[in-house]
C-alpha positions as CSV (number, residue, x, y, z in Angstrom):
1,X,10.5,4.9,2.2
2,X,11.8,2.4,-0.3
3,X,13.8,-0.4,1.6
4,X,15.0,-3.7,-0.3
5,X,15.4,-7.0,2.1
6,X,17.8,-9.6,0.9
7,X,15.9,-12.7,1.6
8,X,18.9,-15.1,3.0
9,X,20.2,-14.5,6.1
10,X,18.3,-11.5,6.7
11,X,14.4,-13.6,6.4
12,X,15.8,-16.6,7.0
13,X,18.5,-17.8,8.6
14,X,21.1,-19.0,5.8
15,X,23.3,-21.2,8.0
16,X,20.8,-24.1,8.9
17,X,21.3,-25.9,5.8
18,X,23.7,-26.1,3.1
19,X,23.5,-23.5,-0.4
20,X,22.2,-26.8,-2.6
21,X,20.1,-28.0,0.6
22,X,16.0,-28.2,-0.9
23,X,15.2,-30.8,1.4
24,X,15.9,-28.9,5.0
25,X,12.9,-26.2,5.6
26,X,13.5,-22.8,6.0
27,X,13.8,-21.1,9.4
28,X,12.1,-17.5,9.9
29,X,14.6,-15.2,11.2
30,X,13.5,-14.5,14.9
31,X,12.3,-10.8,14.8
32,X,11.8,-10.6,11.0
33,X,7.9,-11.0,10.7
34,X,7.0,-8.9,13.6
35,X,9.3,-6.0,12.3
36,X,8.6,-6.4,8.7
37,X,4.9,-5.4,9.6
38,X,5.5,-2.8,11.6
39,X,7.8,-1.3,9.1
40,X,4.7,-1.5,6.3
41,X,2.4,-0.2,9.4
42,X,5.1,2.8,9.4
43,X,4.3,3.6,5.8
44,X,7.6,2.2,4.4
45,X,7.4,0.5,0.6
46,X,9.1,-3.2,1.0
47,X,10.7,-4.9,-2.1
48,X,12.3,-8.6,-1.3
49,X,15.2,-8.9,-3.5
50,X,17.7,-11.9,-3.5
51,X,20.7,-13.7,-5.0
52,X,18.1,-16.4,-5.6
53,X,16.7,-14.2,-8.5
54,X,20.1,-13.4,-9.9
55,X,19.5,-13.3,-13.4
56,X,23.4,-14.7,-14.2
57,X,21.8,-17.8,-12.7
58,X,18.3,-18.0,-13.3
59,X,18.6,-16.8,-17.3
60,X,22.1,-16.9,-18.5
61,X,25.4,-16.4,-16.6
62,X,26.8,-14.2,-19.3
63,X,24.8,-11.6,-17.6
64,X,27.2,-11.9,-14.5
65,X,29.5,-9.0,-14.6
66,X,32.6,-11.0,-13.7
67,X,31.6,-13.5,-16.0
68,X,31.4,-10.8,-18.7
69,X,35.2,-9.3,-17.3
70,X,36.2,-13.2,-17.8
71,X,37.0,-13.0,-13.4
72,X,34.6,-16.0,-13.3
73,X,34.6,-19.0,-15.8
74,X,31.6,-20.6,-16.3
75,X,30.9,-24.1,-18.2
76,X,28.1,-23.7,-20.1
77,X,27.1,-27.2,-19.7
78,X,26.8,-27.2,-16.2
79,X,24.7,-24.3,-15.8
80,X,22.4,-25.7,-17.8
81,X,21.9,-28.8,-15.8
82,X,22.0,-26.2,-12.9
83,X,19.9,-24.1,-14.1
84,X,16.6,-25.7,-12.9
85,X,18.3,-25.7,-9.4
86,X,18.4,-22.2,-9.2
87,X,14.8,-21.7,-10.1
88,X,13.5,-24.2,-7.8
89,X,15.4,-21.9,-5.3
90,X,14.0,-18.7,-6.6
91,X,10.1,-20.8,-6.4
92,X,11.0,-22.0,-2.8
93,X,11.7,-18.5,-1.6
94,X,8.0,-17.2,-3.6
95,X,6.2,-20.0,-1.4
96,X,7.9,-19.4,1.9
97,X,7.0,-15.7,1.6
98,X,3.3,-16.2,0.9
99,X,3.1,-19.0,3.8
100,X,4.9,-17.2,6.6
101,X,4.6,-13.7,5.6
102,X,2.1,-13.1,3.5
103,X,0.9,-9.1,2.6
104,X,4.3,-7.9,4.0
105,X,6.1,-7.3,0.8
106,X,4.9,-4.5,-1.7
107,X,6.9,-6.3,-4.6
108,X,9.1,-9.6,-5.4
109,X,11.8,-8.5,-7.6
110,X,12.3,-11.5,-10.2
111,X,15.9,-10.6,-11.0
112,X,15.3,-9.9,-14.3
113,X,15.8,-5.9,-14.2
114,X,19.1,-5.6,-12.1
115,X,19.5,-4.5,-9.1
116,X,16.6,-1.9,-7.8
117,X,17.1,1.8,-6.7
118,X,15.8,2.1,-3.4
119,X,16.5,4.1,-0.2
120,X,17.6,1.5,1.9
121,X,19.1,-2.7,1.7
122,X,19.4,-3.9,4.1
123,X,21.9,-7.4,3.8
124,X,23.0,-9.7,6.3
125,X,26.7,-9.7,5.4
126,X,26.3,-6.0,5.9
127,X,28.0,-4.5,9.0
128,X,25.4,-2.5,10.8
129,X,22.9,-5.5,10.5
130,X,25.1,-7.9,11.9
131,X,25.7,-5.7,14.9
132,X,22.0,-4.7,15.8
133,X,19.9,-7.0,13.8
134,X,15.8,-6.7,13.6
135,X,15.9,-4.9,16.9
136,X,17.8,-2.2,15.7
137,X,16.3,-2.0,11.9
138,X,12.8,-1.4,14.3
139,X,14.1,1.2,16.5
140,X,15.2,3.3,13.5
141,X,12.4,2.8,11.1
142,X,9.6,0.8,12.7
143,X,6.0,1.9,13.4
144,X,6.1,4.1,16.5
145,X,2.6,4.3,18.6
146,X,1.2,7.5,20.4
147,X,1.9,6.9,24.3
148,X,-0.5,8.5,26.7
149,X,0.5,11.5,28.7
């Protein structure tokens, strides 16, 4: 099964610091590492996706469908000033994964192609994740060892 994971709120806690805070260290969500490694051992393909890699934030705000539709207004000068910040958030994610979860993900999406097609996407804003968290994911999809009889 191809499973994608949102970074903020699923891999790292997103309630411990402000969105624009790049100084406070990121914290791994309890159970994330064990479950991700279990899913990989079970043969699943793991993809890290993140709004940090949103191509509208990193490349051009006109790539955001809400901007194109006129629902959200973007100041091009302000966006240009903030572009480096968004790239830094993306690089922070890559560095965190390299340091704390090396070899866990088969790929890390850079967001430039839009949303990938996957069998299952785990997002902290999804109701099912909020109700069961990592233990529920482990129980449903994790590696199962054979028990001696």
